[in-house]
C-alpha positions in Angstrom: -77.6 7.0 128.3 -77.0 10.7 129.2 -80.5 10.9 130.5 -79.9 7.9 132.7 -76.5 9.3 133.9 -78.2 12.6 135.0 -81.2 10.8 136.7 -78.6 8.7 138.7 -76.7 11.8 139.8 -79.9 13.5 140.9 -81.1 10.4 142.7 -77.9 10.0 144.4 -78.1 13.7 145.7 -81.7 13.1 146.6 -80.8 9.8 148.5 -78.0 11.5 150.3 -80.4 14.2 151.6 -82.9 11.7 152.7 -80.2 9.8 154.6 -79.1 13.0 156.4 -82.9 13.7 157.0 -83.5 10.3 158.5 -80.9 10.0 161.2 -82.7 8.7 164.2 -81.6 11.4 166.6 -82.7 14.1 164.3 -86.4 12.8 164.1 -87.6 13.3 167.7 -91.3 14.1 166.8 -93.7 11.6 165.1 -94.7 14.4 162.6 -91.1 14.4 161.5 -90.9 10.8 161.3 -94.0 10.8 159.1 -92.8 13.4 156.7 -89.4 11.5 156.5 -91.4 8.3 155.6 -93.4 10.1 152.9 -90.2 11.6 151.4 -88.6 8.2 151.5 -91.6 6.6 149.8 -91.6 9.3 147.0 -87.9 8.6 146.4 -88.4 4.9 146.5 -91.0 5.2 143.7 -88.5 7.4 141.6 -85.6 5.0 142.2 -87.9 2.0 141.2 -89.1 3.6 138.1 -85.5 4.6 136.9 -84.5 0.9 137.7 -87.4 -0.4 135.5 -86.2 1.8 132.6 -82.6 0.8 133.0 -83.5 -2.9 133.1 -85.7 -2.4 129.9 -82.8 -0.6 128.1 -80.3 -3.2 129.2 -82.4 -5.9 127.5 -82.4 -3.9 124.3 -78.6 -3.2 124.5 -78.0 -7.0 125.3 -80.0 -7.9 122.3 -78.0 -5.4 120.0 -74.8 -6.9 121.4 -75.8 -10.4 120.5 -76.8 -9.3 117.0 -73.3 -7.6 116.6 -71.6 -10.7 118.0 -73.5 -12.9 115.5 -72.5 -10.6 112.6 -68.9 -10.7 113.6 -69.0 -14.4 113.6 -70.6 -14.5 110.2 -68.2 -11.9 108.5 -65.1 -13.8 109.9 -66.6 -17.1 108.5 -66.7 -15.3 105.1 -63.5 -13.7 105.4 -61.8 -17.1 106.6 -63.3 -18.8 103.4 -61.9 -15.9 101.2 -58.4 -16.2 102.6 -58.3 -20.1 102.6 -59.7 -20.2 99.0 -63.0 -21.8 99.7 -64.7 -18.9 98.3 -63.6 -17.0 95.1 -62.6 -13.4 96.0 -60.4 -10.8 94.6 -58.0 -8.7 96.8 -60.5 -5.8 96.9 -63.3 -8.2 98.0 -61.0 -9.5 100.9 -60.1 -5.7 101.8 -63.9 -4.9 101.8 -64.7 -7.8 104.1 -61.8 -6.9 106.4 -63.4 -3.4 106.7 -66.7 -4.8 107.5 -65.3 -7.0 110.2 -63.5 -4.0 111.8 -66.8 -2.1 111.7 -68.8 -4.9 113.2 -66.0 -5.6 115.9 -66.3 -1.8 116.8 -70.2 -2.1 117.2 -69.5 -5.1 119.3 -67.2 -3.3 121.4 -69.6 -0.3 121.9 -72.6 -2.4 122.7 -70.6 -4.6 125.2 -69.3 -1.6 126.9 -72.8 0.0 127.2 -74.3 -3.2 128.5 -71.4 -3.3 131.2 -72.2 0.4 132.2 -75.8 -0.4 132.5 -75.2 -3.4 134.7 -73.1 -1.1 137.1 -76.0 1.4 137.1 -78.6 -1.3 137.7 -76.6 -2.7 140.6 -76.2 0.9 142.1 -80.0 1.5 141.9 -80.8 -1.8 143.5 -78.5 -1.0 146.2 -80.0 2.5 146.8 -83.6 0.9 146.7 -82.5 -1.8 149.4 -81.1 1.2 151.6 -84.3 3.2 151.3 -86.4 0.2 152.2 -84.3 -0.5 155.0 -84.5 3.2 156.3 -88.3 3.2 155.6 -88.7 0.0 157.7 -86.7 1.3 160.7 -88.6 4.6 160.6 -91.9 2.9 160.6 -90.7 0.7 163.6 -89.8 3.9 165.4 -93.2 5.5 165.2 -95.4 5.3 168.3 -97.6 2.3 168.2 -101.5 2.9 168.1 -103.9 0.0 168.0 -106.1 0.1 164.8 -109.1 1.1 166.7 -110.2 3.8 164.3 -111.0 1.4 161.5 -114.8 1.4 161.2 -117.7 3.7 160.5 -118.1 7.0 162.5 -121.1 9.4 162.7 -119.8 13.1 162.6 -121.4 16.1 163.7 -120.2 19.6 162.8 -120.6 22.5 165.2 -121.9 25.1 165.3 -123.9 24.3 162.2 -125.1 20.8 163.4 -124.4 19.3 160.0 -124.0 15.5 160.1 -122.5 12.9 158.1 -120.5 9.5 158.0 -116.9 8.7 158.0 -115.6 5.3 156.9 -111.9 5.1 158.1 -109.3 2.5 157.8 -106.2 2.6 160.0 -102.8 1.0 159.2 -100.5 1.7 161.9 -100.4 5.5 162.3 -101.8 6.1 158.8 -105.5 6.8 158.2 -107.4 6.7 154.8 -111.2 6.7 154.2 -114.1 8.3 152.7 -117.1 10.4 153.9 -120.4 11.7 153.0 -122.2 14.6 154.6 -125.5 16.3 154.3 -126.0 18.3 151.4 -124.6 15.7 148.9 -121.0 16.4 149.8 -118.6 13.5 149.6 -114.9 12.7 149.1 -111.8 10.9 150.6 -109.8 11.3 153.9 -106.0 11.0 154.5 -104.4 11.6 157.7 -102.5 10.1 160.8 -103.0 9.2 164.3 -100.2 9.5 166.8 -100.6 9.2 170.5 -104.4 9.2 170.2 -104.0 12.7 168.3 -105.8 12.7 164.8 -105.2 14.8 161.9 -107.4 14.3 158.9 -107.3 16.0 155.4 -110.7 16.2 153.8 -110.5 16.0 150.0 -113.9 16.8 148.5 -114.8 15.2 145.2 -115.9 18.6 143.8 -113.7 21.0 145.6 -110.4 19.2 146.1 -108.8 19.6 149.5 -111.2 21.6 151.4 -110.5 21.0 155.1 -108.4 19.9 158.1 -109.9 18.1 161.0 -107.9 17.7 164.2 -109.1 15.8 167.0 -108.3 13.7 170.3 -109.5 10.0 170.6 -111.1 9.2 173.9 -109.6 6.6 176.2 -112.3 4.0 175.2 -111.7 4.6 171.5 -115.4 5.5 170.8 -115.4 9.2 170.5 -113.3 11.8 168.8 -113.6 15.5 169.6 -111.7 18.2 167.9 -111.7 21.3 165.7 -112.0 21.9 161.9 -110.5 24.6 159.7 -111.9 25.3 156.1 -109.4 26.0 153.2 -112.5 27.5 151.0 -114.1 30.6 152.1 -117.6 31.3 150.8 -120.8 33.1 151.6 -119.8 34.4 155.0 -120.0 30.9 156.4 -117.8 30.0 159.4 -114.4 29.1 158.6 -113.6 27.0 161.7 -115.5 25.2 164.5 -115.7 22.0 166.4 -116.7 18.6 165.5 -117.5 15.4 167.3 -117.7 11.8 166.0 -119.1 8.6 167.5 -118.0 5.0 166.4 -120.7 2.9 165.1 -120.8 -0.6 166.6 -120.7 -3.4 164.2 -124.4 -4.4 163.2 -125.6 -1.0 164.2 -127.8 0.6 161.6 
């Protein structure tokens, strides 16, 4: 319970910070909006995990509460039989059963109170999750719209080296994900954004991890991207930056 209480306090503090950070007039630039969306998604995952844990714990407490209630009912039945003479019992037997009843009633009171506290916390978590989802939806709607024209296969050429490769991109609104393969056996995943035809891709290599950023501008016809690249990993005196160009392959084009 103490861990849940601490988690709830921390979550509330983070949520309040997220609320202040997502006030519409404070997020003028799309980059700021995307950063706020990412922060809200992370917080939403945290809140949902804590809610799931609380619901699981509530089930355990509710079961303990019902066990305690059944025990109180059974002990009262025995005590009533003793008092009414339906069951032979000495005075000390009655006193011992009275003590058992008191203990069972205390356990029932404790578990009932714990269940009530958990219900309140579960209600609070669900309200925070609803609030986060609402703010997330509003921020997503506020982002500049881009048609999903980047979805598809692109042939990329790096300059000045002339190395070539293939990008497979999938666009969802302003978000980009995908995979790549390059000459020399390099391969990995891509993550990024497109806002007002400006593209930012993070290249995450399967061997090296995050290795490169690619910035570019989509042509008006949506078929060409030109931009610059910047390496994170420096080795062997190779260039650390340069240009790149990518051409979109038409469907059915080999």
